[in-house]
C-alpha positions as CSV (number, residue, x, y, z in Angstrom):
1,M,95.2,183.0,133.3
2,L,96.6,180.4,135.7
3,G,94.2,178.9,138.2
4,T,91.1,179.5,136.1
5,Y,89.3,177.1,133.8
6,A,89.3,178.1,130.2
7,T,86.0,177.7,128.3
8,E,87.8,177.7,124.9
9,M,90.6,175.5,123.6
10,A,93.6,177.0,121.7
11,S,94.6,175.7,118.3
12,I,98.1,175.9,116.8
13,I,99.5,175.4,113.4
14,I,103.1,174.2,113.1
15,R,104.6,175.2,109.8
16,D,107.8,173.8,108.2
17,L,107.9,170.8,110.5
18,D,110.8,168.6,109.4
19,D,109.6,165.5,107.5
20,L,111.6,163.2,109.8
21,V,110.0,164.7,112.9
22,A,106.5,164.3,111.4
23,E,107.2,160.7,110.5
24,R,108.5,160.0,114.0
25,L,105.4,161.6,115.5
26,R,103.2,159.5,113.3
27,L,105.0,156.3,114.3
28,Q,105.0,157.2,118.0
29,A,101.2,157.9,117.8
30,E,100.7,154.6,116.2
31,L,102.7,152.8,118.9
32,H,100.5,154.5,121.5
33,G,97.3,153.7,119.6
34,V,96.3,157.4,119.4
35,S,96.0,160.0,116.6
36,I,98.9,162.2,115.7
37,E,97.0,165.1,117.2
38,Q,96.5,163.3,120.5
39,E,100.2,162.3,120.6
40,A,101.3,165.9,119.9
41,R,99.0,167.2,122.6
42,R,100.4,164.7,125.1
43,I,104.0,165.6,124.2
44,L,103.3,169.4,124.5
45,T,101.5,168.9,127.8
46,E,104.3,166.9,129.3
47,G,106.9,169.3,128.0
48,I,105.4,172.3,129.9
49,T,107.2,171.9,133.2
50,V,108.2,175.5,134.0
51,T,106.8,176.4,137.5
52,R,106.7,179.7,139.3
53,K,109.4,178.3,141.6
54,H,111.6,177.6,138.6
55,I,111.0,181.1,137.2
56,A,111.8,182.7,140.6
57,A,115.0,180.7,140.9
58,E,116.1,181.9,137.4
59,A,115.3,185.5,138.3
60,A,117.3,185.2,141.5
61,A,120.3,183.8,139.6
62,M,120.1,186.7,137.1
63,R,120.0,189.2,140.0
64,A,123.0,187.5,141.7
65,A,125.0,187.7,138.5
66,Q,124.6,191.4,138.1
67,R,127.1,193.8,139.5
68,P,125.6,196.0,142.3
69,H,125.0,199.6,141.3
70,R,126.8,201.8,143.8
71,T,125.5,205.2,142.6
72,R,122.7,206.7,144.5
73,A,119.7,208.1,142.5
74,V,120.1,211.5,144.2
75,D,123.7,211.7,143.0
76,L,122.6,211.0,139.4
77,I,119.9,213.7,139.6
78,R,122.4,216.3,140.9
79,E,124.9,215.3,138.2
80,D,122.3,215.8,135.6
81,R,121.2,219.2,136.9
82,E,124.8,220.4,136.8
83,R,125.1,219.8,133.0
């Protein structure tokens, strides 16, 4: 939950990681003087940049792209009853 402090830390396993990616991660960690795990943690943390504002903007764009529905609910109910 956002805004609360977690007492536990999550763990993930990444399967089928390309060998080239793994090697680059190892080299980058070495350049930064940290473990591969610390470097992966830093990259993941920095990569999570989606904010509520961004999500709201995406939702607004989706709504704007949809065609307005001109049929009223009461008309649909009447039409269904007439079947």
